[in-house]
PyMOL commands that place a pseudoatom at each C-alpha (Angstrom):
pseudoatom trace, name=CA, resn=MET, resi=1, chain=A, elem=C, hetatm=0, pos=[28.116, -42.452, 24.847]
pseudoatom trace, name=CA, resn=ALA, resi=2, chain=A, elem=C, hetatm=0, pos=[27.625, -43.862, 21.356]
pseudoatom trace, name=CA, resn=HIS, resi=3, chain=A, elem=C, hetatm=0, pos=[26.991, -47.503, 20.653]
pseudoatom trace, name=CA, resn=PRO, resi=4, chain=A, elem=C, hetatm=0, pos=[26.560, -49.570, 17.467]
pseudoatom trace, name=CA, resn=GLN, resi=5, chain=A, elem=C, hetatm=0, pos=[23.307, -49.829, 15.744]
pseudoatom trace, name=CA, resn=ALA, resi=6, chain=A, elem=C, hetatm=0, pos=[21.881, -53.334, 15.970]
pseudoatom trace, name=CA, resn=ILE, resi=7, chain=A, elem=C, hetatm=0, pos=[18.944, -54.909, 14.035]
pseudoatom trace, name=CA, resn=ASP, resi=8, chain=A, elem=C, hetatm=0, pos=[16.916, -57.993, 15.164]
pseudoatom trace, name=CA, resn=VAL, resi=9, chain=A, elem=C, hetatm=0, pos=[17.435, -60.944, 12.848]
pseudoatom trace, name=CA, resn=GLU, resi=10, chain=A, elem=C, hetatm=0, pos=[15.176, -63.828, 13.934]
pseudoatom trace, name=CA, resn=GLY, resi=11, chain=A, elem=C, hetatm=0, pos=[15.642, -62.859, 17.555]
pseudoatom trace, name=CA, resn=ASP, resi=12, chain=A, elem=C, hetatm=0, pos=[19.365, -62.223, 17.449]
pseudoatom trace, name=CA, resn=ALA, resi=13, chain=A, elem=C, hetatm=0, pos=[20.801, -58.717, 17.582]
pseudoatom trace, name=CA, resn=LYS, resi=14, chain=A, elem=C, hetatm=0, pos=[23.092, -58.149, 14.679]
pseudoatom trace, name=CA, resn=LYS, resi=15, chain=A, elem=C, hetatm=0, pos=[25.432, -55.129, 14.601]
pseudoatom trace, name=CA, resn=THR, resi=16, chain=A, elem=C, hetatm=0, pos=[25.304, -53.120, 11.400]
pseudoatom trace, name=CA, resn=GLY, resi=17, chain=A, elem=C, hetatm=0, pos=[28.584, -51.123, 11.787]
pseudoatom trace, name=CA, resn=ALA, resi=18, chain=A, elem=C, hetatm=0, pos=[26.576, -47.846, 12.069]
pseudoatom trace, name=CA, resn=VAL, resi=19, chain=A, elem=C, hetatm=0, pos=[26.328, -45.611, 15.096]
pseudoatom trace, name=CA, resn=ALA, resi=20, chain=A, elem=C, hetatm=0, pos=[22.836, -46.019, 16.692]
pseudoatom trace, name=CA, resn=ILE, resi=21, chain=A, elem=C, hetatm=0, pos=[21.137, -42.647, 16.008]
pseudoatom trace, name=CA, resn=ASP, resi=22, chain=A, elem=C, hetatm=0, pos=[17.628, -41.190, 15.676]
pseudoatom trace, name=CA, resn=PRO, resi=23, chain=A, elem=C, hetatm=0, pos=[17.301, -41.126, 11.908]
pseudoatom trace, name=CA, resn=VAL, resi=24, chain=A, elem=C, hetatm=0, pos=[15.135, -38.083, 11.952]
pseudoatom trace, name=CA, resn=ARG, resi=25, chain=A, elem=C, hetatm=0, pos=[17.211, -35.830, 14.235]
pseudoatom trace, name=CA, resn=SER, resi=26, chain=A, elem=C, hetatm=0, pos=[20.745, -37.442, 13.501]
pseudoatom trace, name=CA, resn=GLN, resi=27, chain=A, elem=C, hetatm=0, pos=[21.290, -37.516, 17.236]
pseudoatom trace, name=CA, resn=LEU, resi=28, chain=A, elem=C, hetatm=0, pos=[22.215, -40.360, 19.498]
pseudoatom trace, name=CA, resn=ARG, resi=29, chain=A, elem=C, hetatm=0, pos=[19.239, -42.551, 20.121]
pseudoatom trace, name=CA, resn=PRO, resi=30, chain=A, elem=C, hetatm=0, pos=[16.779, -41.157, 22.738]
pseudoatom trace, name=CA, resn=GLY, resi=31, chain=A, elem=C, hetatm=0, pos=[17.535, -42.315, 26.226]
pseudoatom trace, name=CA, resn=THR, resi=32, chain=A, elem=C, hetatm=0, pos=[21.315, -42.432, 25.864]
pseudoatom trace, name=CA, resn=VAL, resi=33, chain=A, elem=C, hetatm=0, pos=[23.476, -40.561, 28.162]
pseudoatom trace, name=CA, resn=ALA, resi=34, chain=A, elem=C, hetatm=0, pos=[24.101, -36.826, 27.070]
pseudoatom trace, name=CA, resn=SER, resi=35, chain=A, elem=C, hetatm=0, pos=[22.417, -37.388, 23.676]
pseudoatom trace, name=CA, resn=GLN, resi=36, chain=A, elem=C, hetatm=0, pos=[21.182, -33.865, 23.481]
pseudoatom trace, name=CA, resn=GLY, resi=37, chain=A, elem=C, hetatm=0, pos=[23.442, -31.829, 21.103]
pseudoatom trace, name=CA, resn=ILE, resi=38, chain=A, elem=C, hetatm=0, pos=[25.561, -34.789, 19.930]
pseudoatom trace, name=CA, resn=PHE, resi=39, chain=A, elem=C, hetatm=0, pos=[25.071, -35.352, 16.230]
pseudoatom trace, name=CA, resn=PHE, resi=40, chain=A, elem=C, hetatm=0, pos=[26.373, -37.937, 13.772]
pseudoatom trace, name=CA, resn=TRP, resi=41, chain=A, elem=C, hetatm=0, pos=[26.396, -37.251, 10.074]
pseudoatom trace, name=CA, resn=GLY, resi=42, chain=A, elem=C, hetatm=0, pos=[27.894, -39.097, 7.086]
pseudoatom trace, name=CA, resn=VAL, resi=43, chain=A, elem=C, hetatm=0, pos=[29.842, -42.220, 7.214]
pseudoatom trace, name=CA, resn=PRO, resi=44, chain=A, elem=C, hetatm=0, pos=[29.214, -43.251, 10.817]
pseudoatom trace, name=CA, resn=THR, resi=45, chain=A, elem=C, hetatm=0, pos=[25.524, -43.447, 9.908]
pseudoatom trace, name=CA, resn=GLU, resi=46, chain=A, elem=C, hetatm=0, pos=[25.938, -45.639, 6.940]
pseudoatom trace, name=CA, resn=ARG, resi=47, chain=A, elem=C, hetatm=0, pos=[23.277, -48.468, 7.141]
pseudoatom trace, name=CA, resn=GLU, resi=48, chain=A, elem=C, hetatm=0, pos=[20.943, -46.158, 9.105]
pseudoatom trace, name=CA, resn=ASN, resi=49, chain=A, elem=C, hetatm=0, pos=[21.189, -43.709, 6.134]
pseudoatom trace, name=CA, resn=TRP, resi=50, chain=A, elem=C, hetatm=0, pos=[22.317, -44.857, 2.792]
pseudoatom trace, name=CA, resn=PHE, resi=51, chain=A, elem=C, hetatm=0, pos=[24.868, -43.542, 0.165]
pseudoatom trace, name=CA, resn=THR, resi=52, chain=A, elem=C, hetatm=0, pos=[26.579, -41.158, 2.734]
pseudoatom trace, name=CA, resn=THR, resi=53, chain=A, elem=C, hetatm=0, pos=[29.684, -41.044, 0.567]
pseudoatom trace, name=CA, resn=THR, resi=54, chain=A, elem=C, hetatm=0, pos=[28.130, -40.057, -2.721]
pseudoatom trace, name=CA, resn=SER, resi=55, chain=A, elem=C, hetatm=0, pos=[28.675, -36.638, -4.170]
pseudoatom trace, name=CA, resn=PRO, resi=56, chain=A, elem=C, hetatm=0, pos=[25.570, -34.291, -4.318]
pseudoatom trace, name=CA, resn=HIS, resi=57, chain=A, elem=C, hetatm=0, pos=[24.147, -33.563, -7.768]
pseudoatom trace, name=CA, resn=PRO, resi=58, chain=A, elem=C, hetatm=0, pos=[22.819, -30.161, -8.655]
pseudoatom trace, name=CA, resn=ASP, resi=59, chain=A, elem=C, hetatm=0, pos=[19.040, -29.677, -8.548]
pseudoatom trace, name=CA, resn=LEU, resi=60, chain=A, elem=C, hetatm=0, pos=[18.376, -33.005, -6.905]
pseudoatom trace, name=CA, resn=PRO, resi=61, chain=A, elem=C, hetatm=0, pos=[17.014, -33.437, -3.270]
pseudoatom trace, name=CA, resn=ASP, resi=62, chain=A, elem=C, hetatm=0, pos=[20.234, -34.896, -1.789]
pseudoatom trace, name=CA, resn=THR, resi=63, chain=A, elem=C, hetatm=0, pos=[19.847, -36.768, 1.401]
pseudoatom trace, name=CA, resn=VAL, resi=64, chain=A, elem=C, hetatm=0, pos=[23.363, -36.013, 2.628]
pseudoatom trace, name=CA, resn=ILE, resi=65, chain=A, elem=C, hetatm=0, pos=[22.842, -32.290, 2.263]
pseudoatom trace, name=CA, resn=LYS, resi=66, chain=A, elem=C, hetatm=0, pos=[19.409, -32.488, 3.756]
pseudoatom trace, name=CA, resn=GLY, resi=67, chain=A, elem=C, hetatm=0, pos=[20.850, -34.242, 6.768]
pseudoatom trace, name=CA, resn=ALA, resi=68, chain=A, elem=C, hetatm=0, pos=[23.338, -31.491, 7.205]
pseudoatom trace, name=CA, resn=ASP, resi=69, chain=A, elem=C, hetatm=0, pos=[20.561, -28.941, 6.878]
pseudoatom trace, name=CA, resn=ARG, resi=70, chain=A, elem=C, hetatm=0, pos=[18.612, -30.632, 9.608]
pseudoatom trace, name=CA, resn=ILE, resi=71, chain=A, elem=C, hetatm=0, pos=[21.488, -30.727, 11.991]
pseudoatom trace, name=CA, resn=THR, resi=72, chain=A, elem=C, hetatm=0, pos=[22.259, -27.197, 11.349]
pseudoatom trace, name=CA, resn=ALA, resi=73, chain=A, elem=C, hetatm=0, pos=[18.730, -26.073, 11.898]
pseudoatom trace, name=CA, resn=GLN, resi=74, chain=A, elem=C, hetatm=0, pos=[18.723, -27.931, 15.269]
pseudoatom trace, name=CA, resn=ILE, resi=75, chain=A, elem=C, hetatm=0, pos=[22.013, -26.371, 16.411]
pseudoatom trace, name=CA, resn=PHE, resi=76, chain=A, elem=C, hetatm=0, pos=[20.794, -22.766, 15.655]
pseudoatom trace, name=CA, resn=GLY, resi=77, chain=A, elem=C, hetatm=0, pos=[17.255, -23.515, 17.061]
pseudoatom trace, name=CA, resn=THR, resi=78, chain=A, elem=C, hetatm=0, pos=[15.351, -22.879, 13.813]
pseudoatom trace, name=CA, resn=VAL, resi=79, chain=A, elem=C, hetatm=0, pos=[13.316, -26.063, 14.216]
pseudoatom trace, name=CA, resn=GLU, resi=80, chain=A, elem=C, hetatm=0, pos=[11.383, -27.709, 17.046]
for i in range(1, 80): cmd.bond("trace and resi %d" % i, "trace and resi %d" % (i + 1))
show_as sticks, trace
zoom trace
């Protein structure tokens, strides 16, 4: 169901090594088979999201933790 993310480089699709996801919802790209409810977080999203292996720092808006919070909110239906 998942496929590699690709970017266009002068008309040629180059694979980045990341899983193709919707960066806002952390789900498989819209239009893929069974994308509803399938989330990717962390290392598989590297290059779509950056610094997925860094440790969070206290009192800073950490993107890895924010991503986990977004996924959790979607699973439990606390966001649209």
